[in-house]
PDB file of N, CA, C and O in Angstrom, chain B, residues numbered from 101:
ATOM      1  N   MET B 101     -11.960  98.253 -44.423  1.00  0.00           N
ATOM      2  CA  MET B 101     -10.530  98.418 -44.130  1.00  0.00           C
ATOM      3  C   MET B 101      -9.718  97.434 -44.965  1.00  0.00           C
ATOM      4  O   MET B 101     -10.105  96.278 -45.137  1.00  0.00           O
ATOM      5  N   ASP B 102      -8.610  97.899 -45.469  1.00  0.00           N
ATOM      6  CA  ASP B 102      -7.768  97.025 -46.274  1.00  0.00           C
ATOM      7  C   ASP B 102      -6.880  96.165 -45.373  1.00  0.00           C
ATOM      8  O   ASP B 102      -6.849  96.346 -44.156  1.00  0.00           O
ATOM      9  N   PHE B 103      -6.178  95.250 -45.979  1.00  0.00           N
ATOM     10  CA  PHE B 103      -5.373  94.294 -45.222  1.00  0.00           C
ATOM     11  C   PHE B 103      -4.265  94.989 -44.449  1.00  0.00           C
ATOM     12  O   PHE B 103      -3.927  94.583 -43.337  1.00  0.00           O
ATOM     13  N   PHE B 104      -3.693  96.051 -45.044  1.00  0.00           N
ATOM     14  CA  PHE B 104      -2.567  96.735 -44.407  1.00  0.00           C
ATOM     15  C   PHE B 104      -2.992  97.377 -43.090  1.00  0.00           C
ATOM     16  O   PHE B 104      -2.299  97.245 -42.081  1.00  0.00           O
ATOM     17  N   SER B 105      -4.128  98.070 -43.098  1.00  0.00           N
ATOM     18  CA  SER B 105      -4.570  98.732 -41.870  1.00  0.00           C
ATOM     19  C   SER B 105      -5.025  97.714 -40.828  1.00  0.00           C
ATOM     20  O   SER B 105      -4.860  97.936 -39.628  1.00  0.00           O
ATOM     21  N   ILE B 106      -5.595  96.604 -41.281  1.00  0.00           N
ATOM     22  CA  ILE B 106      -5.979  95.558 -40.329  1.00  0.00           C
ATOM     23  C   ILE B 106      -4.737  94.969 -39.676  1.00  0.00           C
ATOM     24  O   ILE B 106      -4.705  94.749 -38.465  1.00  0.00           O
ATOM     25  N   LEU B 107      -3.715  94.714 -40.489  1.00  0.00           N
ATOM     26  CA  LEU B 107      -2.478  94.129 -39.964  1.00  0.00           C
ATOM     27  C   LEU B 107      -1.824  95.076 -38.970  1.00  0.00           C
ATOM     28  O   LEU B 107      -1.358  94.645 -37.915  1.00  0.00           O
ATOM     29  N   ILE B 108      -1.788  96.365 -39.300  1.00  0.00           N
ATOM     30  CA  ILE B 108      -1.169  97.338 -38.401  1.00  0.00           C
ATOM     31  C   ILE B 108      -2.021  97.506 -37.144  1.00  0.00           C
ATOM     32  O   ILE B 108      -1.487  97.555 -36.036  1.00  0.00           O
ATOM     33  N   GLY B 109      -3.330  97.595 -37.309  1.00  0.00           N
ATOM     34  CA  GLY B 109      -4.214  97.816 -36.174  1.00  0.00           C
ATOM     35  C   GLY B 109      -4.215  96.661 -35.188  1.00  0.00           C
ATOM     36  O   GLY B 109      -4.475  96.856 -34.001  1.00  0.00           O
ATOM     37  N   ARG B 110      -3.927  95.462 -35.670  1.00  0.00           N
ATOM     38  CA  ARG B 110      -3.954  94.305 -34.782  1.00  0.00           C
ATOM     39  C   ARG B 110      -2.743  94.294 -33.857  1.00  0.00           C
ATOM     40  O   ARG B 110      -2.842  93.824 -32.723  1.00  0.00           O
ATOM     41  N   HIS B 111      -1.617  94.797 -34.313  1.00  0.00           N
ATOM     42  CA  HIS B 111      -0.380  94.680 -33.543  1.00  0.00           C
ATOM     43  C   HIS B 111       0.007  95.963 -32.824  1.00  0.00           C
ATOM     44  O   HIS B 111       0.840  95.933 -31.919  1.00  0.00           O
ATOM     45  N   THR B 112      -0.581  97.087 -33.210  1.00  0.00           N
ATOM     46  CA  THR B 112      -0.185  98.352 -32.609  1.00  0.00           C
ATOM     47  C   THR B 112      -1.418  99.147 -32.222  1.00  0.00           C
ATOM     48  O   THR B 112      -2.546  98.756 -32.522  1.00  0.00           O
ATOM     49  N   GLY B 113      -1.187 100.266 -31.554  1.00  0.00           N
ATOM     50  CA  GLY B 113      -2.279 101.127 -31.144  1.00  0.00           C
ATOM     51  C   GLY B 113      -2.715 102.061 -32.253  1.00  0.00           C
ATOM     52  O   GLY B 113      -2.110 102.087 -33.324  1.00  0.00           O
ATOM     53  N   PRO B 114      -3.776 102.837 -31.998  1.00  0.00           N
ATOM     54  CA  PRO B 114      -4.294 103.748 -33.014  1.00  0.00           C
ATOM     55  C   PRO B 114      -3.293 104.816 -33.425  1.00  0.00           C
ATOM     56  O   PRO B 114      -3.262 105.218 -34.588  1.00  0.00           O
ATOM     57  N   ALA B 115      -2.470 105.282 -32.483  1.00  0.00           N
ATOM     58  CA  ALA B 115      -1.515 106.346 -32.813  1.00  0.00           C
ATOM     59  C   ALA B 115      -0.524 105.864 -33.867  1.00  0.00           C
ATOM     60  O   ALA B 115      -0.229 106.582 -34.822  1.00  0.00           O
ATOM     61  N   LEU B 116      -0.011 104.647 -33.693  1.00  0.00           N
ATOM     62  CA  LEU B 116       0.932 104.110 -34.675  1.00  0.00           C
ATOM     63  C   LEU B 116       0.237 103.828 -35.999  1.00  0.00           C
ATOM     64  O   LEU B 116       0.852 103.923 -37.060  1.00  0.00           O
ATOM     65  N   ARG B 117      -1.054 103.479 -35.937  1.00  0.00           N
ATOM     66  CA  ARG B 117      -1.796 103.246 -37.170  1.00  0.00           C
ATOM     67  C   ARG B 117      -1.919 104.546 -37.965  1.00  0.00           C
ATOM     68  O   ARG B 117      -1.717 104.554 -39.180  1.00  0.00           O
ATOM     69  N   TYR B 118      -2.251 105.648 -37.278  1.00  0.00           N
ATOM     70  CA  TYR B 118      -2.340 106.933 -37.976  1.00  0.00           C
ATOM     71  C   TYR B 118      -0.967 107.368 -38.479  1.00  0.00           C
ATOM     72  O   TYR B 118      -0.853 107.929 -39.569  1.00  0.00           O
ATOM     73  N   PHE B 119       0.073 107.112 -37.691  1.00  0.00           N
ATOM     74  CA  PHE B 119       1.422 107.466 -38.131  1.00  0.00           C
ATOM     75  C   PHE B 119       1.788 106.699 -39.401  1.00  0.00           C
ATOM     76  O   PHE B 119       2.391 107.261 -40.316  1.00  0.00           O
ATOM     77  N   ALA B 120       1.427 105.427 -39.456  1.00  0.00           N
ATOM     78  CA  ALA B 120       1.729 104.627 -40.644  1.00  0.00           C
ATOM     79  C   ALA B 120       0.959 105.140 -41.857  1.00  0.00           C
ATOM     80  O   ALA B 120       1.433 105.029 -42.988  1.00  0.00           O
ATOM     81  N   LEU B 121      -0.227 105.700 -41.624  1.00  0.00           N
ATOM     82  CA  LEU B 121      -0.990 106.257 -42.738  1.00  0.00           C
ATOM     83  C   LEU B 121      -0.351 107.538 -43.257  1.00  0.00           C
ATOM     84  O   LEU B 121      -0.296 107.757 -44.467  1.00  0.00           O
ATOM     85  N   PHE B 122       0.137 108.391 -42.346  1.00  0.00           N
ATOM     86  CA  PHE B 122       0.634 109.702 -42.755  1.00  0.00           C
ATOM     87  C   PHE B 122       2.133 109.718 -43.038  1.00  0.00           C
ATOM     88  O   PHE B 122       2.634 110.681 -43.619  1.00  0.00           O
ATOM     89  N   ALA B 123       2.855 108.682 -42.643  1.00  0.00           N
ATOM     90  CA  ALA B 123       4.304 108.671 -42.839  1.00  0.00           C
ATOM     91  C   ALA B 123       4.715 108.831 -44.310  1.00  0.00           C
ATOM     92  O   ALA B 123       5.648 109.585 -44.587  1.00  0.00           O
ATOM     93  N   PRO B 124       4.055 108.152 -45.269  1.00  0.00           N
ATOM     94  CA  PRO B 124       4.468 108.358 -46.671  1.00  0.00           C
ATOM     95  C   PRO B 124       4.292 109.795 -47.127  1.00  0.00           C
ATOM     96  O   PRO B 124       5.120 110.309 -47.880  1.00  0.00           O
ATOM     97  N   PHE B 125       3.207 110.464 -46.677  1.00  0.00           N
ATOM     98  CA  PHE B 125       2.995 111.857 -47.069  1.00  0.00           C
ATOM     99  C   PHE B 125       4.051 112.764 -46.449  1.00  0.00           C
ATOM    100  O   PHE B 125       4.541 113.687 -47.099  1.00  0.00           O
ATOM    101  N   LEU B 126       4.403 112.500 -45.179  1.00  0.00           N
ATOM    102  CA  LEU B 126       5.441 113.301 -44.522  1.00  0.00           C
ATOM    103  C   LEU B 126       6.786 113.094 -45.206  1.00  0.00           C
ATOM    104  O   LEU B 126       7.543 114.047 -45.395  1.00  0.00           O
ATOM    105  N   ALA B 127       7.084 111.863 -45.575  1.00  0.00           N
ATOM    106  CA  ALA B 127       8.350 111.592 -46.259  1.00  0.00           C
ATOM    107  C   ALA B 127       8.387 112.276 -47.621  1.00  0.00           C
ATOM    108  O   ALA B 127       9.420 112.818 -48.016  1.00  0.00           O
ATOM    109  N   ALA B 128       7.271 112.253 -48.337  1.00  0.00           N
ATOM    110  CA  ALA B 128       7.225 112.909 -49.645  1.00  0.00           C
ATOM    111  C   ALA B 128       7.387 114.416 -49.501  1.00  0.00           C
ATOM    112  O   ALA B 128       8.063 115.048 -50.313  1.00  0.00           O
ATOM    113  N   ALA B 129       6.767 115.002 -48.468  1.00  0.00           N
ATOM    114  CA  ALA B 129       6.892 116.445 -48.255  1.00  0.00           C
ATOM    115  C   ALA B 129       8.326 116.815 -47.891  1.00  0.00           C
ATOM    116  O   ALA B 129       8.856 117.810 -48.385  1.00  0.00           O
ATOM    117  N   ALA B 130       8.955 116.020 -47.030  1.00  0.00           N
ATOM    118  CA  ALA B 130      10.341 116.304 -46.649  1.00  0.00           C
ATOM    119  C   ALA B 130      11.261 116.170 -47.858  1.00  0.00           C
ATOM    120  O   ALA B 130      12.181 116.969 -48.032  1.00  0.00           O
ATOM    121  N   LEU B 131      11.015 115.167 -48.690  1.00  0.00           N
ATOM    122  CA  LEU B 131      11.830 114.989 -49.891  1.00  0.00           C
ATOM    123  C   LEU B 131      11.647 116.162 -50.845  1.00  0.00           C
ATOM    124  O   LEU B 131      12.620 116.647 -51.423  1.00  0.00           O
ATOM    125  N   ALA B 132      10.411 116.621 -51.016  1.00  0.00           N
ATOM    126  CA  ALA B 132      10.150 117.750 -51.913  1.00  0.00           C
ATOM    127  C   ALA B 132      10.823 119.017 -51.392  1.00  0.00           C
ATOM    128  O   ALA B 132      11.383 119.789 -52.171  1.00  0.00           O
ATOM    129  N   LEU B 133      10.768 119.234 -50.066  1.00  0.00           N
ATOM    130  CA  LEU B 133      11.393 120.435 -49.502  1.00  0.00           C
ATOM    131  C   LEU B 133      12.907 120.382 -49.659  1.00  0.00           C
ATOM    132  O   LEU B 133      13.531 121.389 -49.993  1.00  0.00           O
ATOM    133  N   SER B 134      13.503 119.218 -49.420  1.00  0.00           N
ATOM    134  CA  SER B 134      14.956 119.115 -49.547  1.00  0.00           C
ATOM    135  C   SER B 134      15.374 119.277 -51.007  1.00  0.00           C
ATOM    136  O   SER B 134      16.406 119.885 -51.292  1.00  0.00           O
ATOM    137  N   GLN B 135      14.579 118.737 -51.933  1.00  0.00           N
ATOM    138  CA  GLN B 135      14.891 118.898 -53.354  1.00  0.00           C
ATOM    139  C   GLN B 135      14.781 120.367 -53.748  1.00  0.00           C
ATOM    140  O   GLN B 135      15.610 120.876 -54.503  1.00  0.00           O
ATOM    141  N   ARG B 136      13.746 121.052 -53.231  1.00  0.00           N
ATOM    142  CA  ARG B 136      13.576 122.463 -53.558  1.00  0.00           C
ATOM    143  C   ARG B 136      14.747 123.277 -53.023  1.00  0.00           C
ATOM    144  O   ARG B 136      15.260 124.159 -53.712  1.00  0.00           O
ATOM    145  N   ALA B 137      15.171 122.984 -51.795  1.00  0.00           N
ATOM    146  CA  ALA B 137      16.310 123.708 -51.224  1.00  0.00           C
ATOM    147  C   ALA B 137      17.571 123.434 -52.050  1.00  0.00           C
ATOM    148  O   ALA B 137      18.380 124.335 -52.269  1.00  0.00           O
ATOM    149  N   PHE B 138      17.733 122.206 -52.500  1.00  0.00           N
ATOM    150  CA  PHE B 138      18.898 121.864 -53.318  1.00  0.00           C
ATOM    151  C   PHE B 138      18.882 122.641 -54.628  1.00  0.00           C
ATOM    152  O   PHE B 138      19.910 123.177 -55.042  1.00  0.00           O
ATOM    153  N   TRP B 139      17.716 122.708 -55.292  1.00  0.00           N
ATOM    154  CA  TRP B 139      17.638 123.413 -56.574  1.00  0.00           C
ATOM    155  C   TRP B 139      17.818 124.911 -56.391  1.00  0.00           C
ATOM    156  O   TRP B 139      18.439 125.564 -57.230  1.00  0.00           O
ATOM    157  N   GLU B 140      17.279 125.473 -55.293  1.00  0.00           N
ATOM    158  CA  GLU B 140      17.467 126.905 -55.042  1.00  0.00           C
ATOM    159  C   GLU B 140      18.944 127.222 -54.826  1.00  0.00           C
ATOM    160  O   GLU B 140      19.442 128.231 -55.325  1.00  0.00           O
ATOM    161  N   ALA B 141      19.646 126.363 -54.083  1.00  0.00           N
ATOM    162  CA  ALA B 141      21.078 126.579 -53.861  1.00  0.00           C
ATOM    163  C   ALA B 141      21.846 126.444 -55.176  1.00  0.00           C
ATOM    164  O   ALA B 141      22.783 127.201 -55.426  1.00  0.00           O
ATOM    165  N   ALA B 142      21.455 125.486 -56.014  1.00  0.00           N
ATOM    166  CA  ALA B 142      22.135 125.303 -57.298  1.00  0.00           C
ATOM    167  C   ALA B 142      21.917 126.509 -58.203  1.00  0.00           C
ATOM    168  O   ALA B 142      22.846 126.961 -58.872  1.00  0.00           O
ATOM    169  N   ILE B 143      20.684 127.035 -58.227  1.00  0.00           N
ATOM    170  CA  ILE B 143      20.395 128.204 -59.068  1.00  0.00           C
ATOM    171  C   ILE B 143      21.159 129.421 -58.564  1.00  0.00           C
ATOM    172  O   ILE B 143      21.711 130.184 -59.357  1.00  0.00           O
ATOM    173  N   LEU B 144      21.192 129.603 -57.245  1.00  0.00           N
ATOM    174  CA  LEU B 144      21.937 130.734 -56.686  1.00  0.00           C
ATOM    175  C   LEU B 144      23.423 130.604 -56.999  1.00  0.00           C
ATOM    176  O   LEU B 144      24.089 131.598 -57.287  1.00  0.00           O
ATOM    177  N   ALA B 145      23.939 129.385 -56.944  1.00  0.00           N
ATOM    178  CA  ALA B 145      25.356 129.188 -57.253  1.00  0.00           C
ATOM    179  C   ALA B 145      25.637 129.483 -58.725  1.00  0.00           C
ATOM    180  O   ALA B 145      26.695 130.017 -59.057  1.00  0.00           O
ATOM    181  N   LEU B 146      24.709 129.144 -59.601  1.00  0.00           N
ATOM    182  CA  LEU B 146      24.902 129.414 -61.028  1.00  0.00           C
ATOM    183  C   LEU B 146      24.800 130.907 -61.327  1.00  0.00           C
ATOM    184  O   LEU B 146      25.542 131.434 -62.155  1.00  0.00           O
ATOM    185  N   VAL B 147      23.873 131.585 -60.646  1.00  0.00           N
ATOM    186  CA  VAL B 147      23.651 133.008 -60.925  1.00  0.00           C
ATOM    187  C   VAL B 147      24.810 133.845 -60.412  1.00  0.00           C
ATOM    188  O   VAL B 147      25.260 134.769 -61.089  1.00  0.00           O
ATOM    189  N   SER B 148      25.293 133.529 -59.227  1.00  0.00           N
ATOM    190  CA  SER B 148      26.325 134.368 -58.613  1.00  0.00           C
ATOM    191  C   SER B 148      27.696 134.152 -59.247  1.00  0.00           C
ATOM    192  O   SER B 148      28.671 134.784 -58.842  1.00  0.00           O
TER     193      SER B 148
END
């Protein structure tokens, strides 16, 4: 285990530890979806 997971595991429960592991991936997915929606709206605005 790396230092980050040890530090998180010492102060919080397992659920928060898993959340801290997956939070960057969830944030990246949300950012990608919002960017895609923005580009689709921009393309539709240009086409119409």
